[in-house]
N, C-alpha and C positions, 0 to 999 in steps of 0.2 A: 658096184661104184662106190668108192668110198665116200663121194660127195651125196651118196643116199644115205649113208650107214652112220656119218656124224650128226649129233643133234645139238643145237644150241644149249650152251648152260647159262644164259641170261636169266635175268632175275624172276621173270614170269614162268620160265619152266621150273623153279624150285617153290612156285607160290601153289597150294592147291588151289582149284578151278571152284569158282562158285556156280550158280543157277545162274545165275547174270551173265558169266561168262558164256556159257554155252548158248544161251539165247541169242547174245550178239554173234556168236560164231555161226550158229545155225542160219539165223537170217542172213547173215554176210554169205554163206555158204550156196544158198539158193539165187542171189542176186548175182554171185560171180557165175555161176553155171550157165545161167540163162545167157549173159553176155558170151561165154565161152562157145556155147553151140550158136551163138551167131556167127564167131569166127569160123566154126567147123564148118557152116552152113556157106559162108563166104568161099571159101577153099573150094567146097565142092562142086556149088553151082559156077564160081567165075574160071573154074580152073586155074587155080593158081596154089604154089606148092604151099602146103599146110606147115604152120609154125611148130617147131620142137616141142613146145607146150602140148601139143595136140598128139604129136607120133612117134613120140618116146617112148620105150619101154616103160620109163619110170613117171608117164604123164599123171599119174594119180598122186606122186609126191610133188610134182611142179606147180599144182595148183595151190592156192592158199589155205583151202579145206583140207587138202591132204598133208601138206607140211604141217601143218596144226595138230592135225590127228596122230602124226608121227610123233611129234614134240611130246605131247600128252598121253600117250597110248596106255599108261600105266596109274594115271590117275582114277581115281574110283567112280566118277561119273562118266567118264569115256569108256571105262574097261565094262561097263555092265552090257548086258546082251543086246538091249535094242539099240545102243550105240553101234555095239559091233555091228549087227545087220545093217546099218545105214554105211558103215565104212568098207564092207564086203559090196555092195550095191555100188557103191563110188569106185571101186576098183574096176569091178565087172563094166561098169559104164565107160572109163576111158581105156581100158583094153579093145572093147569092142570099136569104141570111137576110133581110136589110133588105127586099128587095122582096115576099117573102112577109110579112113582118110587117106591113108597112103595110096589106095587103088581110086577113090572117087574123082580127086583132080587131073588123073590121067585118062582114067576109062570115061568112054561117053555115057555110061548108064551104070548107077548103083542098083542090085536086082532088090525091088519093092521090098521083099519079105527080110532081107539084110537091114533095109534102113527102119521099117516097122520094128524091128528087136532092138535097134539102139534107140528109138524115142521110147518104146516102153521102158527101159531100164534108166531114161533120163527123167520120164513121169514117175517112176518108182522111186529115183532119189528123192526129185520135189516131194512126193506125198510123203514118205518117210520122214523127212526132214520138217515139215510140216505138223506132223503127228508127234513128233519128238517135241516140237516147239510147245504145243499144247500142254503135253505132260509136264514139260519142265516151267512152264507157266504158272500150271495148277500148285506144283511143289514150292515155287517162288513165293506165290503169294500166301503159303503158309508158314514163310521165314520171317522172323525179327528182322527189319530193316537193319537194325546198328549192330546185332551181334551174329546174323546168319543161322541162329539157333529156330529149332523150330517155336512155334506159339503155343498157348495151352489150349487154342481151340479145339484140335483133335487129338489130345494127350490123353484124356480118360479112353477113349475108343482105341487109341493106338493100346495102352497097357493092357486095356482087357483083351485085345488080340493076342498079344505076346503071353497073356497069360494062360488063356486057353491053347495055345501053340504048346508053351512049356508042358503043360499038363497032359496034352496029348501024347508029344514025344518022351515025357517022362525025364524031361532036362531041367536044368537050374536057369531062371531069368532073375535078374537084380536090378533094384531100384535104389538109386542114389541122390542124397541131396548135396549141392555143393554151394559155398556161400563165402563171398569175400571177406576176409577179414577188416575190421576197422574201414568198410569202405565210405561210411558217411564223412570221414575224417578227409578222404582224399576229395570230394566234393566240398567240404567246407573249406579246405585250404587251397585247393589249386583251381576250382569251378567245375563245372559241369560239363566243359569241354574235355578238360581231361580227365573226368570220370567216365565219359563216353569211350576215350582212347583206352583206357584200361579194361573196359568189358570188351571193348571188340578184339583187342590183343589176347585178353584171357579166353575169350570164345573161339578164337581162330587157334589156340594151344589146344584146348580141348579138342577140336574136330582133327586137327592133326593127327593126335595120337589116337583117338578113338578107331573101332574098326568100322568098315564102310557100311555094316547094317546096323551098328549102335545109333541110338537116336539121343539128341541133345535137345532140351526143351529151356526155355527162359521163362523161368517159374514168375519171376516177379523182381523187379529191381535188380540186385547183384546176384540174385539166386538162381540156380541152374538146377533142372532133373535130367537125369540120367536112366535110361533103358537099356541095360547090357544083356540081351538074349545069348542064350546057351553060355552060361558063364556062372562061376562058383561063387561062392564069397570069397575063397581066397584066391581067384583068379581076380575077382573085382579089387580085393586090397592091393595086389601088384599092379594093375592097371591105375587105378585112382591114387597109389603114392608114387608113382613114376609122374602123373600129372603134378600134382601137390609138390613135388620136389623141381619139377620144369617152372613151375610157375614162381616161385619162392628163386629162381636163378634168374628171369626174366629182368631186364631193364628196360622199361616201357617208356618209349618215346611220348612226352604228352605234350611236344611244341616248345618253341622258343629254347631249343637247346636244352631242355629239360627231362630228367628219365626218373622214372619211381619204381620202386619196388614193393608189391604186395604178396600176401600168403593168402592159403586158402583152407577151408575146412569143409570135412565131407563127414556124412551119415549114410550108412549102408543098411541094406536089408533084403532078403529074399521077394520075390514077387509071389507072395504065397497064395496058393489056391484056396485056402481054408478061411481068408480073412477077406474083408472089402476094399477095395481100393483104396478108399479113403484112410482106411487104418493103415494101409502098408505105406501109404505117402507120409503119415503121422508118425509113423515108426521110424522112416530115415528123417524125418525134420527133429525126432527127438535124439536120434544117434548125432544129427548134425548139432543140435545145441548142446550134448554132453561134451562133442569136439570141443565146442567155443569155451565150455565151462572149465574143461581140462587144460587150457593154455594156448587154443586155437593152431592151426597150421598141421593139423593132424586129421587121420582116417578113423572112424569108430563104426564097428557094428554094433545095430541095436540090439540090447538085450531086454528081456521084463523088467528087469530092475529099473530101466530107465523111464519108468511110468512116473 
């Protein structure tokens, strides 16, 4: 049916989801399906014809959670396995509920084992939703509230894990530092609210282009650290230079009908197994400093000469 193949193209469909979006939707999904089960029971017990939203072959798309999942199914947060498992439970729940509802309002009795199977799916959906909520709440608590990037709290532990993984798999992992050029002048000239708007938009741009398994940390102020697993130096240069050009092209809305353009400099180094993590970060920082010294708005790879 065409009605279920067409996806809305509104503004929300274009914006990458945040962890807060997921938490709101999961909370809404549990409340929605508890109310939905009340309507299902009313039809079955009072012997009234069930509404289309319950008996349709597309019932899992007709509820708010199902249509939201269909709209955002390509988003990295929704595409991950745990969320995919919740969506499958949701579909199975609605398929069985539709089958039983078509019979229950006419038949004097629904077999107990079939009703128990339906309630088991309802309970599983609610349990999976709550477990996902807890997982996303933990992640959200580790995110910088202004930029949505990870905080430095778990950064060293994450980098240690990625270094060990790269060493075992014989792959390359890249650490990069990024710093907005002349950011102090933004705050001094336009105020800190404008500066916050710039940081939010720049971080969103980073997150839009990075791969789902890349990690972005707000290192401090206007400085960010990237961890790029399974990435060579050449690939990192390609990714980060694309980011650099995208940022330079942005017209950032800072309110009051005003826009700003900013640039960003990057320093890159491999996450080497033979160097302490602090040394690796220092190398990326030295490459960043060299990029600033060479004129800003560029990406440089650390070399020993940069000491």
